[in-house]
Structure formats: structure tokens, C-alpha cells
C-alpha positions in Angstrom: -46.6 -187.8 -161.4 -43.3 -187.8 -159.5 -41.1 -190.9 -159.6 -39.1 -191.8 -156.5 -35.9 -193.8 -156.7 -36.1 -197.1 -154.7 -34.7 -196.8 -151.2 -31.2 -198.1 -150.7 -30.9 -201.5 -149.0 -30.0 -201.4 -145.3 -26.4 -202.1 -144.4 -25.9 -205.9 -143.8 -24.9 -205.4 -140.1 -28.1 -203.4 -139.4 -30.1 -206.2 -141.1 -28.4 -208.9 -139.0 -28.9 -207.0 -135.8 -32.6 -206.2 -136.5 -33.3 -209.7 -137.7 -32.0 -211.1 -134.5 -33.7 -208.5 -132.2 -37.1 -208.7 -134.0 -37.4 -212.5 -134.3 -40.9 -213.3 -132.9 -40.1 -216.8 -131.8 -36.7 -216.6 -130.2 -36.2 -219.6 -128.0 -33.2 -219.3 -125.8 -31.7 -222.2 -123.8 -32.9 -222.7 -120.3 -29.4 -221.9 -119.0 -29.5 -218.4 -120.7 -32.9 -217.6 -119.1 -31.6 -218.8 -115.7 -28.5 -216.6 -116.0 -30.5 -213.6 -117.2 -32.6 -214.0 -114.0 -29.4 -213.9 -112.0 -28.3 -210.8 -113.9 -31.5 -209.1 -112.8 -30.8 -210.1 -109.2 -27.3 -208.8 -109.4 -28.5 -205.5 -110.9 -31.0 -204.9 -108.1 -28.3 -205.7 -105.5 -26.0 -203.1 -107.1 -28.7 -200.5 -107.1 -29.5 -200.6 -103.4 -26.3 -199.0 -101.9 -26.0 -196.6 -104.8 -29.1 -194.8 -103.5 -27.0 -193.4 -100.6 -24.3 -191.9 -102.7 -24.8 -188.1 -102.8 -23.4 -187.7 -106.3 -25.7 -190.5 -107.6 -28.7 -189.0 -105.9 -27.9 -185.7 -107.4 -28.4 -186.8 -111.0 -31.2 -189.4 -110.9 -34.9 -188.6 -110.9 -36.6 -186.0 -113.1 -34.6 -183.5 -115.0 -37.0 -180.8 -113.7 -37.3 -181.3 -109.9 -40.8 -182.6 -109.0 -41.8 -183.6 -112.5 -43.5 -186.9 -112.7 -45.5 -189.0 -115.2 -48.5 -190.5 -113.5 -48.7 -194.2 -114.2 -45.3 -194.0 -115.9 -42.4 -196.5 -115.4 -41.0 -196.7 -111.9 -37.4 -196.6 -110.7 -36.7 -199.6 -108.4 -35.5 -198.7 -104.9 -37.1 -195.2 -105.2 -40.5 -193.5 -105.4 -39.8 -192.0 -108.8 -42.5 -192.4 -111.5 -41.0 -190.9 -114.6 -41.1 -190.9 -118.4 -39.4 -193.9 -120.0 -36.2 -192.1 -121.0 -35.6 -190.6 -117.6 -36.6 -193.8 -115.8 -34.1 -195.8 -118.0 -31.4 -193.3 -117.1 -32.1 -193.3 -113.4 -32.4 -197.1 -113.1 -29.3 -197.8 -115.1 -27.3 -195.2 -113.2 -28.2 -196.8 -109.9 -27.1 -200.2 -111.3 -23.8 -198.9 -112.7 -22.8 -196.3 -110.1 -20.6 -198.4 -107.8 -18.7 -200.3 -110.5 -20.1 -203.5 -109.0 -22.3 -204.5 -112.0 -21.6 -207.4 -114.4 -19.1 -207.3 -117.3 -17.9 -209.5 -120.2 -14.7 -210.8 -121.7 -14.5 -207.8 -124.0 -15.3 -205.3 -121.2 -18.2 -203.0 -120.8 -21.2 -203.5 -118.5 -24.2 -205.2 -120.2 -26.4 -204.5 -117.3 -26.3 -200.8 -118.3 -29.2 -201.9 -120.6 -31.4 -203.2 -117.8 -32.7 -199.7 -117.0 -33.9 -199.4 -120.6 -35.6 -202.8 -120.5 -37.4 -202.3 -117.2 -38.5 -198.8 -118.1 -40.0 -199.8 -121.5 -41.6 -203.0 -120.1 -43.2 -201.2 -117.1 -44.3 -198.4 -119.3 -46.0 -200.6 -121.8 -47.5 -203.0 -119.2 -49.0 -200.1 -117.3 -50.6 -198.8 -120.4 -52.7 -201.9 -120.2 -53.1 -202.6 -124.0 -51.6 -206.0 -123.6 -49.9 -207.7 -120.6 -46.1 -207.7 -120.7 -44.4 -210.5 -118.7 -41.0 -210.9 -117.3 -40.4 -213.5 -120.0 -40.4 -210.6 -122.4 -37.9 -208.8 -120.2 -35.6 -211.8 -119.9 -35.6 -212.4 -123.6 -34.9 -208.7 -124.3 -32.1 -208.8 -121.7 -30.5 -211.7 -123.6 -30.8 -209.8 -126.8 -29.3 -206.6 -125.4 -26.4 -208.5 -123.8 -25.7 -210.4 -127.0 -25.7 -207.3 -129.2 -23.6 -205.2 -126.9 -21.1 -208.1 -126.3 -20.8 -209.0 -129.9 -20.2 -205.4 -130.9 -17.6 -205.0 -128.2 -15.9 -208.2 -129.4 -16.0 -207.1 -133.0 -14.5 -203.6 -132.6 -12.6 -202.1 -129.7 -14.1 -198.7 -129.7 -12.2 -197.5 -126.7 -8.8 -198.5 -128.0 -6.3 -195.6 -127.6 -5.9 -195.5 -131.4 -9.7 -195.0 -131.8 -10.5 -193.0 -128.6 -14.3 -193.5 -128.5 -16.4 -194.4 -125.5 -17.3 -198.1 -125.6 -20.8 -197.3 -124.4 -21.8 -196.8 -128.1 -22.5 -200.5 -127.9 -25.0 -200.0 -125.0 -26.9 -197.4 -127.1 -27.1 -199.8 -130.1 -28.2 -202.7 -127.9 -30.8 -200.7 -126.0 -32.2 -199.1 -129.1 -32.9 -202.6 -130.5 -34.1 -204.3 -127.3 -36.2 -201.3 -126.3 -37.9 -201.2 -129.6 -38.6 -204.9 -129.3 -40.2 -204.4 -125.9 -42.3 -201.5 -127.1 -43.8 -203.8 -129.7 -41.8 -202.5 -132.6 -41.6 -204.3 -136.0 -38.6 -205.5 -137.8 -38.6 -202.3 -139.9 -38.9 -200.1 -136.8 -36.0 -201.9 -135.2 -33.9 -201.4 -138.4 -34.8 -197.7 -138.2 -33.9 -197.4 -134.6 -30.5 -199.1 -135.1 -29.6 -196.9 -138.0 -30.6 -193.8 -136.0 -28.5 -195.0 -133.1 -25.4 -195.3 -135.3 -26.1 -191.9 -136.9 -26.1 -190.5 -133.4 -22.4 -191.2 -133.2 -20.2 -191.9 -130.2 -18.8 -189.9 -127.3 -15.2 -189.5 -126.2 -13.5 -191.8 -123.7 -11.5 -189.0 -122.1 -13.5 -188.9 -118.8 -12.4 -192.5 -117.9 -8.6 -191.7 -117.8 -6.5 -189.4 -115.6 -6.5 -186.4 -115.3 -10.1 -186.4 -116.4 -11.5 -189.3 -114.3 -14.9 -188.3 -113.0 -18.4 -189.3 -112.1 -19.5 -189.5 -115.7 -18.1 -193.1 -115.5 -21.2 -193.9 -113.5 -23.7 -192.4 -115.9 -22.2 -192.7 -119.3 -23.6 -196.2 -120.0 -27.0 -195.2 -118.5 -27.1 -192.2 -120.7 -26.5 -194.4 -123.7 -29.3 -196.7 -122.6 -31.6 -193.8 -122.1 -30.8 -192.5 -125.6 -31.6 -196.0 -126.9 -35.0 -195.7 -125.3 -35.6 -192.2 -126.8 -34.6 -193.5 -130.2 -36.9 -196.6 -129.8 -39.9 -194.4 -128.8 -39.3 -192.3 -131.9 -38.9 -195.4 -134.1 -42.2 -196.9 -133.0 -43.7 -193.5 -133.5 -42.8 -193.5 -137.2 -39.3 -192.0 -137.4 -37.5 -193.0 -140.6 -34.3 -195.0 -140.8 -31.0 -194.4 -142.6 -30.1 -197.4 -144.7 -26.4 -196.8 -145.2 -25.7 -195.1 -141.8 -22.6 -197.3 -141.5 -21.2 -197.5 -145.0 -22.0 -194.2 -146.6 -19.0 -192.3 -147.8 -17.8 -189.9 -146.7 -20.4 -189.4 -144.0 -21.1 -192.9 -142.6 -20.2 -194.2 -139.2 -17.3 -196.4 -140.5 -15.7 -193.5 -142.4 -16.2 -190.7 -139.8 -15.8 -192.6 -136.5 -13.6 -195.6 -137.3 -11.2 -194.4 -140.0 -12.9 -196.5 -142.7 -12.7 -199.8 -140.8 -15.9 -201.8 -140.8 -17.6 -203.5 -137.8 -17.7 -207.2 -138.5 -19.3 -209.6 -136.1 -17.0 -212.6 -135.3 -19.8 -215.1 -134.4 -23.5 -215.6 -135.0 -25.9 -213.9 -132.6 -27.4 -216.2 -129.9 -27.2 -216.2 -126.2 -23.5 -216.8 -125.5 -22.8 -213.4 -123.9 -25.3 -213.7 -121.2 -24.3 -217.4 -120.6 -20.7 -216.3 -120.1 -21.3 -213.0 -118.3 -18.8 -212.2 -115.6 -20.4 -211.2 -112.3 -18.5 -208.9 -109.9 -18.1 -210.0 -106.3 -15.7 -207.0 -105.6 -16.4 -203.4 -106.7 -13.4 -202.6 -108.9 -12.4 -202.5 -112.6 -12.6 -206.0 -113.9 -8.9 -206.3 -114.8 -8.0 -205.7 -111.2 -10.4 -208.1 -109.6 -8.1 -211.0 -109.4 -5.3 -208.8 -108.0 -7.7 -207.6 -105.3 -8.6 -211.3 -104.5 -4.9 -212.1 -104.3 -4.2 -209.1 -102.0 -7.1 -210.1 -99.8 -5.6 -213.5 -99.4 -2.3 -211.9 -98.3 -3.9 -209.6 -95.8 -3.8 -211.8 -92.8 -0.1 -212.8 -93.5 1.2 -209.2 -93.6 -1.4 -207.2 -91.6 1.0 -206.8 -88.7 4.0 -206.0 -90.9 2.5 -203.4 -93.3 4.9 -200.7 -92.1 7.8 -203.0 -93.0 6.7 -203.4 -96.6 9.3 -202.1 -99.0 7.6 -203.1 -102.2 4.4 -204.8 -103.4 4.9 -206.6 -106.8 1.9 -207.2 -109.0 2.4 -209.5 -111.9 -0.3 -208.6 -114.4 -1.3 -208.5 -118.0 -1.1 -205.9 -120.7 -4.7 -204.8 -120.6 -4.5 -204.0 -117.0 -1.4 -201.9 -117.6 -3.2 -200.0 -120.4 -6.4 -199.4 -118.4 -5.6 -199.2 -114.7 -2.0 -198.3 -114.2 -2.4 -195.1 -112.1 -0.5 -194.4 -108.9 -0.5 -190.6 -108.7 -3.8 -189.0 -109.9 -6.2 -190.5 -107.3 -8.3 -187.4 -106.6 -11.7 -189.1 -106.5 -13.5 -192.5 -106.3 -13.7 -192.7 -110.1 -9.9 -192.6 -110.3 -9.3 -194.9 -107.4 -11.5 -197.8 -108.5 -9.6 -197.7 -111.8 -6.1 -197.7 -110.2 -4.6 -201.2 -109.8 -2.1 -199.7 -107.3 -4.9 -198.3 -105.1 -7.0 -201.5 -105.4 -4.1 -203.7 -104.2 -3.0 -201.3 -101.4 -6.5 -200.8 -100.0 -7.1 -204.6 -100.1 -3.9 -205.3 -98.2 -4.5 -202.6 -95.6 -8.2 -203.1 -94.9 -8.6 -206.8 -95.6 -11.8 -205.9 -97.5 -12.8 -204.0 -100.6 -16.1 -202.2 -100.7 -17.4 -199.0 -102.4 -16.7 -197.1 -99.1 -12.9 -197.8 -99.5 -12.8 -195.5 -102.6 -14.2 -192.6 -100.6 -12.8 -190.5 -97.7 -11.9 -191.2 -95.0 -11.0 -194.8 -95.9 -9.5 -193.8 -99.2 -7.1 -191.4 -97.6 -6.0 -193.7 -94.8 -2.3 -192.8 -94.3 -1.1 -196.4 -94.6 -3.0 -196.9 -97.9 -1.4 -193.7 -99.2 2.0 -194.9 -98.1 1.7 -198.2 -99.8 0.2 -197.0 -103.2 3.6 -195.7 -104.6 5.2 -198.9 -103.4 3.1 -201.1 -105.7 5.1 -202.0 -108.8 3.3 -203.5 -111.8 5.1 -206.0 -114.0 3.7 -207.5 -117.2 3.8 -211.3 -117.3 3.7 -212.3 -121.0 2.0 -215.6 -120.1 -0.8 -213.7 -118.4 -1.2 -211.4 -121.4 -1.4 -214.5 -123.7 -3.9 -216.2 -121.4 -6.0 -213.0 -121.3 -6.1 -212.8 -125.1 -6.6 -216.5 -125.8 -10.2 -217.3 -126.9 -10.1 -220.7 -125.2 -8.8 -219.2 -121.9 -10.2 -215.7 -121.4 -8.7 -215.4 -117.9 -7.7 -212.1 -116.2 -4.7 -213.3 -114.2 -2.9 -211.4 -111.6 -0.4 -212.3 -108.8 0.6 -210.3 -105.8 3.6 -210.6 -103.4 5.2 -208.3 -100.9 8.8 -207.7 -100.2 9.8 -206.5 -96.7 12.6 -204.1 -95.6 14.8 -207.1 -94.4 14.6 -208.6 -97.9 12.2 -211.4 -97.0 9.0 -211.8 -99.0 5.6 -213.3 -98.8 4.4 -216.1 -101.0 3.3 -215.1 -104.5 -0.5 -215.4 -104.5 -1.9 -216.0 -108.0 -5.5 -215.8 -109.1 -6.4 -216.5 -112.8 -10.2 -216.2 -112.7 -12.3 -213.8 -110.6 -15.0 -215.3 -108.4 -17.8 -214.3 -110.8 -16.1 -215.8 -113.9 -17.9 -218.6 -115.9 -14.9 -220.8 -115.0 -16.0 -220.7 -111.4 -19.8 -220.8 -112.1 -20.5 -223.9 -109.9 -19.8 -221.9 -106.7 -21.3 -218.7 -107.9 -25.0 -218.8 -107.0 -24.6 -218.7 -103.2 -22.1 -215.9 -103.6 -24.5 -213.9 -105.7 -27.3 -214.5 -103.2 -25.0 -213.4 -100.4 -24.2 -210.2 -102.4 -27.9 -209.6 -102.8 -28.7 -210.2 -99.2 -25.9 -207.9 -98.0 -26.4 -205.0 -100.4 -30.3 -204.9 -100.2 -30.3 -205.2 -96.4 -31.7 -201.6 -95.9 -34.0 -201.6 -98.9 -36.1 -204.7 -98.4 -37.4 -206.5 -95.3 -36.1 -210.0 -94.7 -39.3 -211.5 -96.0 -39.2 -209.4 -99.2 -35.5 -210.4 -99.7 -36.4 -214.0 -99.4 -39.3 -213.7 -101.8 -37.2 -212.0 -104.4 -34.3 -214.5 -104.0 -36.8 -217.3 -104.6 -38.0 -215.5 -107.7 -34.5 -214.9 -109.1 -33.4 -218.5 -108.8 -36.6 -219.8 -110.4 -36.5 -218.3 -113.8 -39.7 -220.0 -115.0 -41.7 -218.5 -112.1 -40.1 -215.1 -112.7 -40.8 -215.3 -116.4 -44.5 -215.9 -115.8 -44.9 -212.7 -113.7 -46.3 -209.5 -115.1 -43.7 -206.7 -115.3 -45.8 -204.2 -113.3 -46.3 -206.8 -110.5 -42.5 -207.4 -110.4 -41.7 -203.7 -110.2 -44.3 -203.4 -107.4 -42.0 -205.6 -105.4 -39.0 -203.3 -106.0 -40.2 -199.8 -105.5 -39.7 -197.9 -102.2 -42.7 -197.0 -100.0 -43.4 -193.3 -100.1 -42.7 -191.6 -96.8 
């Protein structure tokens, strides 16, 4: 008779994450559920215009043209009926594509996980074994946001000294939340999480010049889709790897992080979703307040733009690290991560939409003329406020200097419109965003029906997932 050594215990972080994600009686605050519902509304709004982008259309849908999975999960806004992995990728890509989706204090886009959640929930509900409700999706959304946000807060994977793509946290979060939605046990969630870490992390090179490219729009979705694939394998019996993080010399900490551990800074709950930052302008989050300031200045200098000698942007260190780029603006992915371009386009056009990052608006001669005149200056007080846990602002200020030496007022914005500090005024702005962006996807009656659902989290929670997705899919032509 052979004798097997007892299995090693799972790494503490894996146990913590799995215990949180698998808890059968999670009861989140009403405010968390309400915000989760708004996150869904915002995600659907972001999807609608992305359907028209040729690069986005090129990569969503089945890998093999024409392949479908009858009665499989649907992709909102389209007629696609796919396997769960590809449905997750396609849905999350539509959400993420225009850089208009929600974000957090620590960066990243937690709504990257939503494609994974909707795909798994629709897939399981349509199997018919047991009804899956939107309450299950809302709870899984809170779980995914919390795991991704806490991991991002615990370790800055995309710091220049590390160089990894931060979407590793999306893969981890989606693997846990997807396994939960698929009916996985605590053990299966543990196994999925360990597999996701063993899978490693990708490089961050594609986000920065000269490599800025369209991968920015599908990297998070690919991570979410990988999380779904791992979740399906885990509920199918795939084994776990107990010391995936701490094994030496082959574990994640040793190989990927130079031996540094990932240590959560706070207990897991619902704080991330409750403090999510919604985007009301489509640009990199550190530049949003600069865009708002520039838009406020537009009417003042619109008739004097050709007299502008210099545009001064007072900013913080994170913006200088992430979006200081005035020269390599060869595509939309580079432009929406250029603080100089964001400010110049906002000043010239008096508006900032996804279209402003594409030709012909992006190559407007006056915008191109102003971009090299935008000068970025770090304000130490702004950097301190950005990093302060009790402030968490993203301050920027913009002023213009004219050829005759005169200058405009210095317009300062500390918190973007979608920041928790401005939450009281947010809901009508999100509803307006939804109304505007989904104008050509839903009829006025359908938009009104959906808005009522999204602002009534209890009513949304009671709905079956398949019935909710029915409201979102496009009518075949």
C-alpha cells in the first residue's frame, strides 16, 4: 500500500481570498448593492459606442468566424451567442474599449470583470438546473471589485521597478468570482485562485510609448476571460497548487515580484465598489481633472487660441509617470494616455469624447499646434494629496499664457466628477451618460426601462439573469 504525504496547506493569501469569495451568506450593505447596480449601468453605457469602433469589432465575437454555442451566454449589444470564455472576452472588451469605464484609487478598471460575471451567470442560468438571479451577479461584482482593488492597493504590479501588467488582479478576481457564480465550492475557488497565480503576469510594455496600442482595450478583458477558463476547469475538477505564491524558487513571489510578498492592507468587504470612481470623460484617470479644468477654460480662450504661448498644467507625480507624452501620439491608445493631448483637445474643442482621439479630430492643426506648448509641472501639494489615504484626490490645475504675457485664471479641480467625494451629484450624470451613449442601441422606452432597473437595486436583484440579458441583446437583422 502506497503512503502519500499530506498535502501542503494553501498559502494564507489564497485562503483569505477564497474564504471571502466562497462565503455562502455574504450580506453586503445596501449602499454597496446600489453602487454595484450603477456599475452595471455604466458598463452597459460604455459598451454601446464601442460597437462602432472597427478595431473593437475586429477582435470580439467567436475566434473562428461563424462559430456559436446554441443557448450559450450572450454578448450585450450584439447578436453573439458564444462559449463562456469568448463571451466574457467580448463583453469586457466592449466595456473597456473607449477608456470610459470605472476605476479606483489604486488604478485599474474593475468593470473589466463584468464580462466574466455576465457570461458565467447567463451560461449557468440558461442551463436551467437552478435559476440564477441578478442578486448573484451583484454580489459577485462586489466580490470581484473588492479582490481586484485590494490586490492593486497591496502591490503596484505596474510600477516601473516591477514592470508587470496590472491586469493580473483582474484575472485573480475573475477566477474567484466566476467560480462562485458557476456554483464552485470553497476548495474549487482555492484551486482556481492558485491556478490563476501560477499562470503568471504579462508585460506592461504595450501601455507606454513607443509601444502604445490597441491591446490596452483588450488586456483586462483577456485577463477576465482567462479567469473564466480557469473557473470552468476548477469546477470541472482541476487541481490546485497550495504554495503557488510562496514556493521557492518557483513561486509567484519569487519569480514575479523579486521575493516581495503580496500583503493585503485591509480586510475584505465592500469598500472598493462603494468608493469606485466613475468616468464622466473618456481619458486616463489621472488626467480627468485636467480635462475638466481645460473645459472650463475653453470659453475664455476659444477666440484667442492662436495667441497662446504656453499652457501650464500643475499636476501630481503619478500623472507625470503615467501620461507625460507630447511626441509619440500615433494612435488613439497613445492620445488618451497623453496629458498634453487631453488638455489641448479639451481647450480647442470644448468637449472630450472618444472621437477626439481619432482622425480627423485628433489631427486638427490647432490641437497639434498646442500639444507641444503644454508644460507639465509637479505640484508637491498635489502629489501629497494624491497619496494621502484620507484625501485620495487627483488634483490638476490649468492656466494659459498668451503672447502678450497676459494669462488666464488658474482653474483647479481636485476631484473628478465621478469621484466618491462628489457622489451626491453623480446619479443624474451617470443617467445622462447612459442616455447619450446608448441612444442608438436601445429605444427610448427600453432606455427608460433599464434606467429604472439600474436605480432600483432591489428590483434588479430579483430578476433572473437570462431575462436581464434578454433586455440587452441586439435584435438579429
